[in-house]
Biopython code that builds the backbone (N, CA, C, O; Angstrom):
import numpy as np
from Bio.PDB.StructureBuilder import StructureBuilder

atoms = [
    (1, "MET", "N", (11.426, 12.126, 6.574)),
    (1, "MET", "CA", (12.368, 10.954, 6.661)),
    (1, "MET", "C", (12.063, 9.719, 6.966)),
    (1, "MET", "O", (12.928, 8.851, 6.849)),
    (2, "ALA", "N", (10.827, 9.417, 7.395)),
    (2, "ALA", "CA", (10.584, 8.077, 7.717)),
    (2, "ALA", "C", (10.233, 7.286, 6.556)),
    (2, "ALA", "O", (10.469, 6.077, 6.560)),
    (3, "THR", "N", (9.644, 7.902, 5.476)),
    (3, "THR", "CA", (9.082, 7.438, 4.462)),
    (3, "THR", "C", (10.033, 7.270, 3.258)),
    (3, "THR", "O", (9.666, 6.862, 2.157)),
    (4, "VAL", "N", (11.264, 7.618, 3.575)),
    (4, "VAL", "CA", (12.355, 7.346, 2.550)),
    (4, "VAL", "C", (12.743, 5.841, 2.125)),
    (4, "VAL", "O", (12.801, 5.529, 0.935)),
    (5, "PRO", "N", (12.951, 5.113, 2.950)),
    (5, "PRO", "CA", (12.740, 3.833, 2.792)),
    (5, "PRO", "C", (11.596, 3.006, 1.934)),
    (5, "PRO", "O", (11.734, 2.036, 1.189)),
    (6, "LEU", "N", (10.598, 3.631, 2.255)),
    (6, "LEU", "CA", (9.261, 3.058, 1.726)),
    (6, "LEU", "C", (9.403, 3.554, 0.096)),
    (6, "LEU", "O", (8.830, 2.889, -0.767)),
    (7, "LEU", "N", (9.989, 4.440, -0.176)),
    (7, "LEU", "CA", (9.898, 5.064, -1.446)),
    (7, "LEU", "C", (10.500, 3.847, -2.627)),
    (7, "LEU", "O", (9.814, 3.320, -3.501)),
    (8, "PRO", "N", (11.691, 3.645, -2.405)),
    (8, "PRO", "CA", (12.120, 2.482, -3.400)),
    (8, "PRO", "C", (11.237, 1.207, -3.461)),
    (8, "PRO", "O", (11.127, 0.548, -4.495)),
    (9, "LEU", "N", (10.584, 0.880, -2.235)),
    (9, "LEU", "CA", (9.921, -0.243, -2.380)),
    (9, "LEU", "C", (8.683, -0.250, -3.123)),
    (9, "LEU", "O", (8.418, -1.140, -3.932)),
    (10, "VAL", "N", (7.686, 1.019, -2.788)),
    (10, "VAL", "CA", (6.708, 1.472, -3.650)),
    (10, "VAL", "C", (7.113, 1.777, -5.056)),
    (10, "VAL", "O", (6.244, 1.701, -5.925)),
    (11, "LEU", "N", (8.302, 2.105, -5.370)),
    (11, "LEU", "CA", (8.603, 2.444, -6.743)),
    (11, "LEU", "C", (8.879, 1.164, -7.467)),
    (11, "LEU", "O", (8.724, 1.054, -8.684)),
    (12, "SER", "N", (9.296, 0.197, -6.683)),
    (12, "SER", "CA", (9.797, -1.375, -7.336)),
    (12, "SER", "C", (8.257, -1.930, -7.702)),
    (12, "SER", "O", (7.966, -2.442, -8.783)),
    (13, "LEU", "N", (7.388, -1.739, -6.656)),
    (13, "LEU", "CA", (5.977, -2.183, -6.706)),
    (13, "LEU", "C", (5.428, -1.722, -8.131)),
    (13, "LEU", "O", (4.939, -2.499, -8.952)),
    (14, "VAL", "N", (5.565, -0.463, -8.292)),
    (14, "VAL", "CA", (4.698, 0.223, -9.503)),
    (14, "VAL", "C", (5.491, -0.098, -10.644)),
    (14, "VAL", "O", (4.820, -0.144, -11.675)),
    (15, "ASN", "N", (7.090, -0.410, -10.831)),
    (15, "ASN", "CA", (7.674, -0.754, -11.727)),
    (15, "ASN", "C", (7.232, -2.211, -12.220)),
    (15, "ASN", "O", (6.826, -2.400, -13.366)),
    (16, "VAL", "N", (7.330, -3.099, -11.383)),
    (16, "VAL", "CA", (6.647, -4.551, -11.438)),
    (16, "VAL", "C", (5.154, -4.363, -12.065)),
    (16, "VAL", "O", (4.856, -5.023, -13.061)),
    (17, "SER", "N", (4.309, -3.555, -11.541)),
    (17, "SER", "CA", (2.774, -3.639, -12.315)),
    (17, "SER", "C", (2.890, -3.054, -13.621)),
    (17, "SER", "O", (1.987, -3.335, -14.408)),
    (18, "LYS", "N", (3.983, -2.159, -14.093)),
    (18, "LYS", "CA", (4.192, -1.482, -15.339)),
    (18, "LYS", "C", (4.269, -2.838, -16.201)),
    (18, "LYS", "O", (3.578, -2.816, -17.220)),
    (19, "LYS", "N", (5.046, -4.088, -15.942)),
    (19, "LYS", "CA", (5.429, -4.917, -16.708)),
    (19, "LYS", "C", (4.444, -6.020, -16.884)),
    (19, "LYS", "O", (4.734, -6.914, -17.679)),
    (20, "LEU", "N", (2.913, -6.085, -16.010)),
    (20, "LEU", "CA", (2.490, -7.135, -16.098)),
    (20, "LEU", "C", (1.549, -7.035, -17.410)),
    (20, "LEU", "O", (1.079, -6.041, -17.963)),
    (21, "PRO", "N", (1.447, -8.298, -17.690)),
    (21, "PRO", "CA", (0.515, -8.380, -19.219)),
    (21, "PRO", "C", (-0.947, -8.147, -18.921)),
    (21, "PRO", "O", (-1.651, -8.670, -19.785)),
    (22, "TYR", "N", (-1.485, -7.660, -18.175)),
    (22, "TYR", "CA", (-2.776, -7.389, -17.771)),
    (22, "TYR", "C", (-3.153, -6.024, -18.340)),
    (22, "TYR", "O", (-2.285, -5.284, -18.803)),
    (23, "GLY", "N", (-4.585, -5.651, -18.303)),
    (23, "GLY", "CA", (-4.969, -4.262, -18.811)),
    (23, "GLY", "C", (-4.949, -3.326, -17.625)),
    (23, "GLY", "O", (-4.741, -3.806, -16.510)),
    (24, "PHE", "N", (-5.115, -2.236, -17.752)),
    (24, "PHE", "CA", (-5.188, -1.102, -16.776)),
    (24, "PHE", "C", (-5.848, -1.398, -15.581)),
    (24, "PHE", "O", (-5.158, -1.079, -14.613)),
    (25, "PRO", "N", (-7.133, -1.983, -15.232)),
    (25, "PRO", "CA", (-7.881, -2.083, -14.189)),
    (25, "PRO", "C", (-7.117, -3.469, -13.232)),
    (25, "PRO", "O", (-7.153, -3.530, -12.003)),
    (26, "ALA", "N", (-6.610, -4.257, -13.927)),
    (26, "ALA", "CA", (-6.152, -5.482, -13.251)),
    (26, "ALA", "C", (-4.692, -4.957, -12.757)),
    (26, "ALA", "O", (-4.225, -5.385, -11.701)),
    (27, "ARG", "N", (-4.000, -4.032, -13.544)),
    (27, "ARG", "CA", (-2.477, -3.331, -13.023)),
    (27, "ARG", "C", (-3.052, -2.523, -11.735)),
    (27, "ARG", "O", (-2.554, -2.631, -10.614)),
    (28, "VAL", "N", (-3.752, -2.006, -11.930)),
    (28, "VAL", "CA", (-4.155, -0.934, -10.629)),
    (28, "VAL", "C", (-4.831, -2.121, -9.410)),
    (28, "VAL", "O", (-4.495, -1.957, -8.237)),
    (29, "ALA", "N", (-5.479, -2.919, -9.656)),
    (29, "ALA", "CA", (-5.971, -3.844, -8.667)),
    (29, "ALA", "C", (-4.627, -4.916, -8.053)),
    (29, "ALA", "O", (-4.635, -5.486, -6.962)),
    (30, "TRP", "N", (-3.730, -4.968, -8.904)),
    (30, "TRP", "CA", (-2.509, -5.741, -8.326)),
    (30, "TRP", "C", (-1.665, -4.671, -7.577)),
    (30, "TRP", "O", (-1.342, -4.969, -6.427)),
    (31, "LEU", "N", (-1.323, -3.651, -7.990)),
    (31, "LEU", "CA", (-0.699, -2.736, -7.193)),
    (31, "LEU", "C", (-1.333, -2.474, -5.721)),
    (31, "LEU", "O", (-0.712, -2.490, -4.658)),
    (32, "THR", "N", (-2.716, -2.229, -5.910)),
    (32, "THR", "CA", (-3.487, -1.951, -4.736)),
    (32, "THR", "C", (-3.153, -2.856, -3.600)),
    (32, "THR", "O", (-2.809, -2.529, -2.464)),
    (33, "PHE", "N", (-3.329, -4.175, -4.150)),
    (33, "PHE", "CA", (-3.260, -5.388, -2.988)),
    (33, "PHE", "C", (-1.882, -5.487, -2.684)),
    (33, "PHE", "O", (-1.655, -6.032, -1.604)),
    (34, "TYR", "N", (-0.912, -5.119, -3.325)),
    (34, "TYR", "CA", (0.514, -5.418, -2.772)),
    (34, "TYR", "C", (0.623, -4.313, -2.093)),
    (34, "TYR", "O", (1.343, -4.511, -1.114)),
    (35, "LEU", "N", (0.173, -3.037, -2.166)),
    (35, "LEU", "CA", (0.569, -2.101, -1.394)),
    (35, "LEU", "C", (-0.428, -2.256, 0.072)),
    (35, "LEU", "O", (-0.072, -1.815, 1.165)),
    (36, "MET", "N", (-1.524, -2.863, -0.141)),
    (36, "MET", "CA", (-2.217, -3.034, 1.200)),
    (36, "MET", "C", (-1.565, -4.296, 2.039)),
    (36, "MET", "O", (-1.751, -4.538, 3.232)),
    (37, "LEU", "N", (-0.918, -4.888, 1.297)),
    (37, "LEU", "CA", (0.138, -6.307, 2.011)),
    (37, "LEU", "C", (1.341, -5.359, 2.721)),
    (37, "LEU", "O", (1.942, -5.658, 3.753)),
    (38, "LEU", "N", (1.509, -4.329, 2.035)),
    (38, "LEU", "CA", (2.877, -3.718, 2.688)),
    (38, "LEU", "C", (2.420, -2.910, 3.734)),
    (38, "LEU", "O", (3.393, -2.590, 4.417)),
    (39, "VAL", "N", (1.312, -2.403, 4.198)),
    (39, "VAL", "CA", (0.713, -1.689, 5.219)),
    (39, "VAL", "C", (0.450, -2.697, 6.333)),
    (39, "VAL", "O", (0.707, -2.309, 7.473)),
    (40, "ILE", "N", (-0.129, -4.209, 6.138)),
    (40, "ILE", "CA", (-0.464, -5.018, 6.881)),
    (40, "ILE", "C", (1.193, -5.401, 7.385)),
    (40, "ILE", "O", (1.576, -5.354, 8.554)),
    (41, "LEU", "N", (1.767, -5.660, 6.578)),
    (41, "LEU", "CA", (3.267, -6.228, 6.983)),
    (41, "LEU", "C", (3.921, -5.049, 8.115)),
    (41, "LEU", "O", (4.531, -5.295, 9.156)),
    (42, "PHE", "N", (3.666, -4.064, 7.688)),
    (42, "PHE", "CA", (4.400, -3.217, 8.600)),
    (42, "PHE", "C", (3.615, -3.114, 9.878)),
    (42, "PHE", "O", (4.297, -3.019, 10.898)),
    (43, "TYR", "N", (2.295, -3.116, 10.016)),
    (43, "TYR", "CA", (1.616, -3.008, 11.332)),
    (43, "TYR", "C", (2.009, -4.447, 11.979)),
    (43, "TYR", "O", (2.154, -4.458, 13.201)),
    (44, "TRP", "N", (2.187, -5.610, 11.296)),
    (44, "TRP", "CA", (2.297, -6.591, 11.937)),
    (44, "TRP", "C", (3.743, -6.568, 12.604)),
    (44, "TRP", "O", (3.871, -6.988, 13.755)),
    (45, "LEU", "N", (4.744, -6.119, 11.947)),
    (45, "LEU", "CA", (5.905, -5.835, 12.428)),
    (45, "LEU", "C", (6.131, -4.823, 13.771)),
    (45, "LEU", "O", (7.007, -4.918, 14.630)),
    (46, "LEU", "N", (5.245, -4.009, 13.681)),
    (46, "LEU", "CA", (5.043, -3.112, 14.831)),
    (46, "LEU", "C", (4.419, -3.764, 16.016)),
    (46, "LEU", "O", (4.843, -3.507, 17.143)),
    (47, "SER", "N", (3.547, -4.499, 15.844)),
    (47, "SER", "CA", (2.788, -5.510, 16.714)),
    (47, "SER", "C", (3.950, -6.444, 17.533)),
    (47, "SER", "O", (3.792, -6.725, 18.721)),
    (48, "CYS", "N", (5.020, -6.846, 16.834)),
    (48, "CYS", "CA", (5.954, -7.652, 17.252)),
    (48, "CYS", "C", (6.794, -7.118, 18.538)),
    (48, "CYS", "O", (7.405, -7.797, 19.363)),
    (49, "ILE", "N", (6.666, -5.871, 18.478)),
    (49, "ILE", "CA", (7.192, -5.291, 19.617)),
    (49, "ILE", "C", (6.542, -5.826, 20.994)),
    (49, "ILE", "O", (7.079, -6.532, 21.847)),
    (50, "ASP", "N", (5.115, -5.245, 20.970)),
    (50, "ASP", "CA", (4.210, -5.798, 22.381)),
    (50, "ASP", "C", (2.916, -5.765, 21.537)),
    (50, "ASP", "O", (2.434, -4.834, 20.892)),
    (51, "ILE", "N", (2.412, -7.242, 21.745)),
    (51, "ILE", "CA", (1.076, -7.700, 20.858)),
    (51, "ILE", "C", (-0.028, -7.096, 21.680)),
    (51, "ILE", "O", (-0.942, -6.472, 21.143)),
    (52, "LEU", "N", (0.055, -7.288, 23.063)),
    (52, "LEU", "CA", (-1.046, -6.927, 23.911)),
    (52, "LEU", "C", (-1.152, -4.927, 23.723)),
    (52, "LEU", "O", (-2.218, -4.334, 23.889)),
    (53, "HIS", "N", (0.064, -4.263, 23.392)),
    (53, "HIS", "CA", (-0.071, -3.218, 23.592)),
    (53, "HIS", "C", (-0.856, -2.593, 22.362)),
    (53, "HIS", "O", (-1.677, -1.678, 22.422)),
    (54, "PHE", "N", (-0.388, -3.351, 21.114)),
    (54, "PHE", "CA", (-0.996, -2.917, 19.871)),
    (54, "PHE", "C", (-2.274, -3.455, 19.439)),
    (54, "PHE", "O", (-3.070, -2.763, 18.805)),
    (55, "TRP", "N", (-2.503, -4.670, 19.756)),
    (55, "TRP", "CA", (-3.982, -5.385, 19.341)),
    (55, "TRP", "C", (-4.879, -5.772, 20.691)),
    (55, "TRP", "O", (-5.701, -6.687, 20.651)),
    (56, "GLY", "N", (-4.688, -5.145, 21.643)),
    (56, "GLY", "CA", (-5.535, -5.323, 22.906)),
    (56, "GLY", "C", (-6.957, -5.012, 22.523)),
    (56, "GLY", "O", (-7.255, -4.737, 21.361)),
    (57, "SER", "N", (-7.694, -5.049, 23.346)),
    (57, "SER", "CA", (-9.244, -4.779, 23.398)),
    (57, "SER", "C", (-9.540, -3.303, 23.128)),
    (57, "SER", "O", (-10.582, -3.087, 22.509)),
    (58, "HIS", "N", (-8.889, -2.378, 23.444)),
    (58, "HIS", "CA", (-8.842, -0.985, 23.117)),
    (58, "HIS", "C", (-7.847, -0.533, 22.636)),
    (58, "HIS", "O", (-7.282, 0.433, 23.149)),
    (59, "SER", "N", (-7.368, -1.178, 21.445)),
    (59, "SER", "CA", (-6.114, -0.686, 20.933)),
    (59, "SER", "C", (-6.563, 0.278, 19.785)),
    (59, "SER", "O", (-7.713, 0.340, 19.351)),
    (60, "TRP", "N", (-5.381, 1.106, 19.304)),
    (60, "TRP", "CA", (-5.323, 2.176, 18.661)),
    (60, "TRP", "C", (-4.807, 1.865, 17.236)),
    (60, "TRP", "O", (-5.016, 2.618, 16.285)),
    (61, "ALA", "N", (-4.098, 0.672, 17.151)),
    (61, "ALA", "CA", (-3.524, 0.000, 16.233)),
    (61, "ALA", "C", (-4.283, -0.632, 15.231)),
    (61, "ALA", "O", (-3.830, -0.989, 14.143)),
    (62, "ARG", "N", (-5.439, -0.764, 15.612)),
    (62, "ARG", "CA", (-6.456, -1.530, 14.591)),
    (62, "ARG", "C", (-7.111, -0.213, 13.802)),
    (62, "ARG", "O", (-7.418, -0.293, 12.612)),
    (63, "TYR", "N", (-7.256, 0.760, 14.424)),
    (63, "TYR", "CA", (-7.812, 1.906, 13.976)),
    (63, "TYR", "C", (-6.787, 2.720, 12.898)),
    (63, "TYR", "O", (-7.110, 3.321, 11.874)),
    (64, "LEU", "N", (-5.531, 2.545, 13.445)),
    (64, "LEU", "CA", (-4.601, 3.256, 12.600)),
    (64, "LEU", "C", (-4.374, 2.621, 11.274)),
    (64, "LEU", "O", (-4.125, 3.272, 10.259)),
    (65, "MET", "N", (-4.489, 1.046, 11.331)),
    (65, "MET", "CA", (-4.268, 0.315, 10.067)),
    (65, "MET", "C", (-5.470, 0.371, 9.214)),
    (65, "MET", "O", (-5.454, 0.011, 8.037)),
    (66, "PHE", "N", (-6.766, 0.937, 9.970)),
    (66, "PHE", "CA", (-7.968, 0.733, 9.018)),
    (66, "PHE", "C", (-7.868, 2.264, 8.278)),
    (66, "PHE", "O", (-8.404, 2.416, 7.181)),
    (67, "ILE", "N", (-7.208, 3.304, 8.886)),
    (67, "ILE", "CA", (-7.228, 4.561, 8.443)),
    (67, "ILE", "C", (-6.141, 4.383, 7.330)),
    (67, "ILE", "O", (-6.410, 4.504, 6.135)),
    (68, "THR", "N", (-5.039, 4.120, 7.752)),
    (68, "THR", "CA", (-4.085, 3.779, 6.630)),
    (68, "THR", "C", (-4.397, 3.084, 5.307)),
    (68, "THR", "O", (-3.873, 3.511, 4.278)),
    (69, "ILE", "N", (-5.197, 2.069, 5.279)),
    (69, "ILE", "CA", (-5.684, 1.403, 4.361)),
    (69, "ILE", "C", (-6.602, 2.169, 3.446)),
    (69, "ILE", "O", (-6.507, 2.154, 2.219)),
    (70, "THR", "N", (-7.584, 2.903, 4.203)),
    (70, "THR", "CA", (-8.478, 3.879, 3.504)),
    (70, "THR", "C", (-7.792, 5.202, 3.125)),
    (70, "THR", "O", (-8.369, 5.910, 2.299)),
    (71, "GLY", "N", (-6.873, 5.522, 3.532)),
    (71, "GLY", "CA", (-6.177, 6.727, 2.619)),
    (71, "GLY", "C", (-5.398, 5.815, 1.621)),
    (71, "GLY", "O", (-5.322, 6.388, 0.534)),
    (72, "LEU", "N", (-4.841, 4.689, 1.615)),
    (72, "LEU", "CA", (-4.022, 3.949, 0.364)),
    (72, "LEU", "C", (-5.229, 3.776, -0.781)),
    (72, "LEU", "O", (-4.961, 4.019, -1.958)),
    (73, "LEU", "N", (-6.341, 3.419, -0.455)),
    (73, "LEU", "CA", (-7.578, 3.275, -1.454)),
    (73, "LEU", "C", (-7.832, 4.827, -2.082)),
    (73, "LEU", "O", (-7.920, 5.014, -3.296)),
    (74, "ILE", "N", (-7.927, 5.816, -1.169)),
    (74, "ILE", "CA", (-8.312, 6.917, -1.731)),
    (74, "ILE", "C", (-6.999, 7.433, -2.634)),
    (74, "ILE", "O", (-7.062, 7.868, -3.784)),
    (75, "ALA", "N", (-6.017, 7.302, -1.971)),
    (75, "ALA", "CA", (-4.571, 7.656, -3.014)),
    (75, "ALA", "C", (-4.653, 7.017, -4.402)),
    (75, "ALA", "O", (-4.230, 7.579, -5.412)),
    (76, "VAL", "N", (-5.138, 5.990, -4.391)),
    (76, "VAL", "CA", (-5.054, 4.994, -5.400)),
    (76, "VAL", "C", (-6.167, 5.451, -6.411)),
    (76, "VAL", "O", (-5.908, 5.572, -7.609)),
    (77, "LEU", "N", (-7.210, 5.661, -5.979)),
    (77, "LEU", "CA", (-8.325, 6.229, -6.622)),
    (77, "LEU", "C", (-8.100, 7.692, -7.386)),
    (77, "LEU", "O", (-8.454, 8.079, -8.499)),
    (78, "THR", "N", (-7.444, 8.267, -6.433)),
    (78, "THR", "CA", (-7.126, 9.814, -6.996)),
    (78, "THR", "C", (-6.027, 10.018, -8.016)),
    (78, "THR", "O", (-5.920, 10.956, -8.806)),
    (79, "ALA", "N", (-5.158, 8.880, -7.848)),
    (79, "ALA", "CA", (-4.165, 8.957, -8.865)),
    (79, "ALA", "C", (-4.194, 8.192, -9.921)),
    (79, "ALA", "O", (-3.205, 8.077, -10.645)),
    (80, "ARG", "N", (-5.448, 7.502, -10.173)),
    (80, "ARG", "CA", (-5.537, 6.831, -11.355)),
    (80, "ARG", "C", (-5.505, 7.506, -12.755)),
    (80, "ARG", "O", (-5.348, 6.744, -13.709)),
    (81, "GLY", "N", (-5.604, 8.531, -12.947)),
    (81, "GLY", "CA", (-5.270, 9.155, -14.231)),
    (81, "GLY", "C", (-3.692, 9.164, -14.366)),
    (81, "GLY", "O", (-3.239, 8.824, -15.460)),
    (82, "SER", "N", (-2.944, 9.466, -13.511)),
    (82, "SER", "CA", (-1.582, 9.452, -13.375)),
    (82, "SER", "C", (-1.010, 8.113, -13.745)),
    (82, "SER", "O", (-0.211, 7.900, -14.657)),
    (83, "LEU", "N", (-1.457, 7.360, -13.029)),
    (83, "LEU", "CA", (-1.245, 5.544, -13.224)),
    (83, "LEU", "C", (-1.641, 5.158, -14.891)),
    (83, "LEU", "O", (-0.981, 4.306, -15.486)),
    (84, "TYR", "N", (-2.491, 5.697, -15.385)),
    (84, "TYR", "CA", (-2.868, 5.378, -16.607)),
    (84, "TYR", "C", (-1.915, 5.820, -17.489)),
    (84, "TYR", "O", (-1.473, 5.125, -18.404)),
    (85, "LYS", "N", (-1.514, 7.173, -17.205)),
    (85, "LYS", "CA", (-0.412, 8.050, -18.312)),
    (85, "LYS", "C", (0.817, 7.187, -18.065)),
    (85, "LYS", "O", (1.647, 6.972, -18.949)),
    (86, "LEU", "N", (0.892, 6.752, -16.963)),
    (86, "LEU", "CA", (2.113, 6.131, -16.726)),
    (86, "LEU", "C", (2.187, 4.786, -17.193)),
    (86, "LEU", "O", (3.336, 4.506, -17.535)),
    (87, "TYR", "N", (1.449, 3.944, -17.317)),
    (87, "TYR", "CA", (1.259, 2.714, -17.992)),
    (87, "TYR", "C", (1.078, 2.827, -19.227)),
    (87, "TYR", "O", (1.477, 1.938, -19.979)),
    (88, "GLU", "N", (0.441, 3.941, -19.704)),
    (88, "GLU", "CA", (0.363, 4.234, -21.448)),
    (88, "GLU", "C", (1.902, 4.246, -22.008)),
    (88, "GLU", "O", (2.215, 3.616, -23.018)),
    (89, "LYS", "N", (2.866, 5.057, -21.218)),
    (89, "LYS", "CA", (4.006, 5.430, -21.859)),
    (89, "LYS", "C", (5.041, 4.278, -21.840)),
    (89, "LYS", "O", (5.986, 4.285, -22.628)),
    (90, "SER", "N", (4.820, 3.092, -20.756)),
    (90, "SER", "CA", (5.576, 2.047, -21.236)),
    (90, "SER", "C", (5.022, 1.112, -21.948)),
    (90, "SER", "O", (5.701, 0.178, -22.376)),
]
sb = StructureBuilder()
sb.init_structure("model")
sb.init_model(0)
sb.init_chain("A")
sb.init_seg("    ")
for serial, (resi, resn, name, xyz) in enumerate(atoms, 1):
    if name == "N":
        sb.init_residue(resn, " ", resi, " ")
    sb.init_atom(name, np.array(xyz, "f"), 0.0, 1.0, " ", f" {name:<3s}", serial, name[0])
structure = sb.get_structure()
């Protein structure tokens, strides 16, 4: 349930990247960059609750953000074939 509000945002980023006048590698790089910004924005908003708790010297939030971005990169690399088919259809 927690990911439902993110789906329209990710879908809109994919639709915008489909309309870019660039080749496939540039579109995927653009999409990856903005998805990473979305992750960083999410953790930044999370840190507004209590800065010392999330970004202290022994914080788990830094590691969690690193793991999330690593997972995002793996997801983009494994979905390259599907993204290529999606971009070629449009």
